[in-house]
C-alpha positions, -999 to +999 in steps of 0.1 A: +383-029-333+402-057-350+439-064-342+464-082-363+496-094-345+526-102-368+547-129-350+571-135-379+600-131-355+582-148-326+563-135-296+571-130-260+552-112-232+574-081-233+573-078-272+535-081-272+532-057-243+555-032-260+533-032-291+502-025-271+519+003-252+533+017-285+497+021-297+481+030-264+506+058-258+495+075-290+459+078-278+465+078-241+443+047-237+471+025-224+504+041-212+534+035-190+515+050-161+487+025-166+512-003-166+529+011-134+495+011-117+491-026-125+527-033-113+520-014-080+492-039-072+510-071-082+544-062-067+547-028-050+585-033-047+589-036-085+597-008-110+590-007-147+609+011-175+591+018-208+614+032-234+618+038-271+645+015-286+657+007-321+659-029-332+679-033-364+665+000-378+629-003-365+618+020-337+598+002-311+587+002-274+607-018-250+594-029-215+616-039-186+604-048-151+628-049-122+623-064-088+647-077-061+641-104-035+616-124-055+608-160-048+628-186-067+595-199-081+557-196-077+530-222-080+498-217-101+480-212-068+504-184-058+499-166-091+461-171-090+460-155-055+481-126-066+459-118-097+426-123-078+437-099-051+445-071-077+419-045-085+415-053-122+386-052-147+368-086-147+377-093-183+414-086-176+414-108-145+396-137-163+419-135-193+451-133-172+440-164-152+431-182-184+466-176-198+483-189-166+459-218-163+467-229-198+504-227-191+500-246-159+481-274-177+508-275-204+536-277-179+518-304-159+512-324-190+548-322-201+567-326-168+542-346-148+523-338-116+490-319-111+482-284-122+482-270-086+517-285-080+533-269-110+561-246-100+567-217-124+604-207-125+611-182-153+574-176-159+568-172-122+591-142-120+573-109-115+584-096-149+566-124-166+535-120-144+534-083-153+539-091-190+509-115-189+486-092-169+498-062-188+490-077-222+455-087-211+450-051-197+462-036-230+440-057-252+410-046-230+420-009-228+425-006-266+391-022-273+404-050-294+373-072-300+389-097-323+426-105-325+440-123-356+476-136-354+500-145-382+519-178-383+542-179-353+580-181-356+593-205-328+630-205-336+653-235-336+682-251-317+680-253-279+672-231-249+684-232-213+656-236-187+651-247-151+645-281-165+678-281-183+687-277-220+655-282-241+649-283-278+631-252-293+602-248-290+602-258-253+577-286-246+552-264-229+554-238-257+549-265-283+518-278-264+503-243-262+508-239-299+490-271-309+468-263-339+485-230-345+504-224-378+541-221-369+574-217-387+611-218-378+617-182-383+646-160-392+670-169-364+681-197-341+673-198-304+639-194-287+618-168-306+585-176-289+585-180-251+560-200-230+546-166-218+540-155-254+525-188-263+502-187-233+490-152-242+482-162-277+463-192-263+442-168-242+437-137-264+440-148-300+407-154-318+421-169-350+454-174-369+461-166-405+471-140-431+463-103-427+427-097-437+415-067-457+418-042-429+414-004-430+443+002-406+442+032-382+471+024-358+503+004-358+526-003-329+559-022-325+571-040-294+608-049-290+624-080-277+658-078-259+679-102-281+697-093-313+686-119-338+701-103-369+667-088-381+643-064-363+633-083-332+598-068-330+561-078-329+540-055-350+504-049-340+480-033-364+445-021-354+417-012-377+383-022-391+375-047-418+377-029-452+343-027-470+344-032-508+333+000-526+307-019-545+292-036-515+254-033-511+231-041-483+210-072-487+181-088-468+181-125-461+147-142-467+135-178-468+125-192-502+117-226-517+129-241-550+104-266-565+118-291-590+103-317-613+118-337-642+098-335-674+102-358-705+067-359-719+060-322-728+070-302-759+090-270-756+059-250-763+040-267-735+069-261-711+070-224-720+033-221-714+037-238-679+065-213-670+043-184-680+014-197-659+035-203-629+049-167-630+013-155-632+005-177-602+030-159-580+064-176-587+094-154-581+112-171-610+109-201-633+137-217-654+144-249-674+175-270-673+183-297-699+190-330-682+195-367-691+172-391-672+174-429-668+179-450-699+196-420-716+163-401-722+167-363-728+145-343-705+140-309-688+141-300-651+115-274-645+125-252-615+102-228-596+115-203-571+089-190-547+082-177-512+080-203-486+044-195-479+035-202-515+053-235-519+023-258-515+001-239-538+027-236-565+037-273-562+000-282-567-002-258-597+030-273-612+015-308-610-017-296-626+000-278-655+026-305-663+010-338-653+041-346-633+039-374-607+059-355-581+076-322-572+107-318-550+107-290-524+141-276-515+140-250-487+168-224-488+176-187-483+184-159-506+201-125-502+178-099-517+189-064-526+163-037-518+148-023-549+122+001-561+101+005-592+090+038-608+083+053-642+103+079-661+093+101-690+113+095-721+111+108-757+092+076-764+067+079-736+067+067-699+088+036-692+089+015-660+123+009-645+137-010-616+164+003-593+185-018-570+220-029-562+234+003-577+219-004-611+189+009-630+171-015-654+143-005-678+116-031-684+126-053-713+093-054-731+092-016-733+128-014-745+122-041-772+090-023-784+108+011-788+137-005-806+114-022-831+091+008-836+118+034-840+147+014-855+170+021-826+195-003-812+184-020-781+215-010-761+210+027-771+174+027-758+186+011-725+214+037-720+191+066-728+165+055-703+191+048-676+206+083-681+171+099-678+162+078-648+194+088-629+186+125-633+148+125-630+140+097-605+114+107-579 
């Protein structure tokens, strides 16, 4: 399952969590009861409210965690111990720890000190811890294998923190968003929180525009502030859309042999090409080139299976008298094909079928067109129609 998270109005832990619950409630895969089970392990004294809210006309899921008598702050070690003690799936535990570790490293880098000495104030509150672990649990429960995220709105102006008044985005948030496409967004103030940035750092696989998805579910998570536009994160789940004309192919190794010729006539080159095809080449073609001193010449190219490269290079030298042949290993995508004969008003004709197309053999089509005075295209269309209805 592929997820696309629209962060055009920013991202916070509660908005991201709300979007996951909005989708998870539809299928029962991740509900308020699941979240309350997580809260019960992290902070038995806490309660959680999950409700439907309307943000500037958009209905979304809002999440609120309440707990009294919480520590003023927690260290990275405190939070690590709390998460490690909880009964969580291994992936959820590892991702949650990764998010907090990234945030601790960002805070230590910005404000000084070591990672273990970092004190989380706002982020150390139980609601932020629940948001972090809840998002990781939701991503796991919904089976999101790849998460793509839009450009992230960060806001503008200033925000009040335990470190005082800071410019938006806050320094730790900015550090976590290094390399991520960001924009100011539709409102002033902090639109992306350190918690939201840390979660993106831990669970996002790539950033960019919405890919061609066949969307099966959409969820909206609501923020708490009125920013003048819908303050929501939109999460879309689906699978990559497959073009209707897509065909299966097989990747196989091939070799292209090349040699530059300026001493053979056009007739001699044509004969060489015919002989190389008879010797097992997959294809042969000629390209006009200009060599040193302005001499016109032809590059003879031979496509062949890797196992036949040496034999065909030797044959090319024997036929052309070239002093050398270049060998270029590469791969090609091959469409499975089949060959069969169809009965037509002009007798049996061999056709090839592959890539959703049917092609009659050229020599047979040309012979019929000449002998019966019929346009080449008419013969091809007639044979194709017969082949579609009478193929074995």
